[in-house]
N, C-alpha and C positions, 0 to 999 in steps of 0.2 A: 180586767176581762177576768187576769189571771190573779190581781192581788201580788204579782210580782213585777217590778220594774226597775228598770238600770236608774241609778241615782242622778245619773246627769247625761243629757245627751246635747250634742252641739256645742262640746269644748271642754276644758278642765275646769273644775271649779277651786275659789279662791284658796277653799277649806285643804282642796287634795293637793294643789299647788305647794301651799305651805308644808305640808306632809311629805311631800315630796323632796322639798329642799330640805326640810328638818332631815330624814333619812338619808338624803349625798351629802350633808356636811357629818354627818355622824361618820360615815366609811372616810371621809378624808380625814376627820380627828385620831380618827383609830389607826390610820395607814401614815400619816406623814406626822413628823416632827412638827416641833411648834412653829419651827423659820419657814420649812416648806410647805406647811398650810397656811399660812400669814401671805407667802409667795405666791400661793396656787391664787390664794381667792383675791390678793390683789390685780392679779394679771387676767383672771376673769373678771372682774370688774371693772376693769379698762376694756376689754374686749367687746368690740359694736357687733352686738345681735344681726343686724343686716349684713353685716361682714361674709358670715356665714355660709349666705346661698347668693352672693353676688356674683358667681358666674355661672349662675343657672336663669334660666328664665323665670318670669315671675310666677306665681302657683296657676297651675292648671285648673282648679276648683276649690272647693271648700274642707273636700278631705284631703287634698295636698296641701292647703295651708292650716290645717290642724294638725297634719303628720312636720312639718316643719316645725310648727311652732314647740312641739313636744320633742322633737331630738336635738332644736339648737342649743338648749341649755347642756346635754352628755356633750356636745361637741365643740363647743367653748369650753368645759372643763376637761376634755381631754388633749385638745389644745395646750392648754394654762399647768396641764403636769406634765405634758411631752418640753415645756419647757425646763421643770426644775428637776426631772429625774427623768431613768436611760428611758427607754421605748417598752422594755420587758414591764417595767415597774406599773410605767403607765397605764399599759393595756391594764394590766391586773387590777389594779385599782378600777379605774372607770367600767371595769366589767360589775365589780363589787357594787359600785354606786349606780349601774343602769339597773341590777336587782334589785336594791334597795328599792328605789325610787319606783321601777314597774310595780313590785308589791303594794307599795303606797297608793300607785294610782289605782289599780284592781279592789284596794278595797275602797276606795272613796266611788268609784265606779259600778261596780256592781254589787248588786243584793245578794244577802246570804240565803242560797236555795236549801227550803228544808224538803226530807221524803216527804211528806204530810201533803205538803203544798203541791209538790207533782204527783202526786197519787190522786189527789182530785182531779188534774186536769185530763181532758182528752187529747187524743194524738194532735188537732187543728189547734189546741192550746198551748202545748207544748213545744211543738212547730214555731209559734206566732213569737214564744216567751225568748226561743233560742236565735230568731230574726230578730226581735228588737235590742237583747242585748248586742249581739254582732253589732245592729248600726250604734252601737254607743265609742264606737272604735273605730278615729280618723285613720288609723294609718292603713287597716286591711280592707280588703272585699273578699266574701265566701259565699258558701252556700250551704243550707244542711243535707246532708246525705243519707241520713238515718233515724229515725225515731222508731224507741220500742217502749214497752214500760217502764222497764229496767236502764236505757241505754239510750242516749242521741250521738250520732256522730256527725261533726262537722270538717269541713275543707276549707283553708283561707287561701284561695288563689291568687291572692295578691298583698303583699305586703310593702306599703311605700317607703319604710325605715328603710330594706334591704335596697329598693331602688337608689333612692337618696343617697345611700350611706355608699354605694359603689359611684354615684356621682360625684361626689366632693373628694373620692380618694381614700376613704378609710375604713373598705369592704371587713375590715377585720374584726371590725367593731359588729358586724352583723347578727353573729351569735349569740350576741352578751344582751339581745332585747326578746330574747325567745328565754332567756332564764329565769326571769321571774314566774312566767308562769303557772308550769305545775308546783311549785311551794307554797305558792298564793294558794292554788286549792288543797293542798295537803296542811295546810295551816289554817285557812280560816273559812274551808268550806266542809265543815264535819260531814258532814250527810252525802258526799259528790267526791267520789273515785276519778282523777283526770290521768289520760295519758294522751302522747302525742309519739310517731310512728315517723313521722316524717317533716321534713322543716324547708322550706322554701330558703333559708338562710343557708342549708345544706347542698344546696342545686335539686333539690326534688321538686317537684309537681306542685306540690302543696305542703301546706300544715296541715297535717291531718290528727283532728281532734279525736276523742273518744271520751266520753263523759258514763260516768255509771254509776248510779246510784248502791250506796251503803246497805247494808242489811245485818 
């Protein structure tokens, strides 16, 4: 209908996973000595994926399952870092890893939206596009707040990352998963200006996103 579609629905593609892994590995290489890097990778490789969620009930639905799948590697890397470096340094490195991986995920999931393509859509088509893009993210639920010729506003009302991190004892990581969103739009969506004035990770009622067409 619109000619603009999310690149992937129902999970993260193999190529996007590789891009996320490459981004994470790059941060580790820049942030650690050779000995620390090898130690962290070794500990990460030995840590069983299932152990990350062993204290929680099974996933409630596909969105819960997809959120755990995306979140699990970041938690395992963080635990491996904590075993090799001090807490503050581990937290800083993990935040940079999450940001880099988030940008790689967004590049593999979202289409590049042009001002010309949006201009050709009516209001219903624009709303449908927003809803379809939002559905590509397993960790969140949300709603379209308003659609105008030059601006879309969208509220994320639930973030499973924030919920899961609290349940496994790492609430300090919640904000890290917000950090890549705006940088992605600055770097890879040349016709869109994005802003966010509230976040669930900070205790707000929603993550309030606004997307404006640049002129």
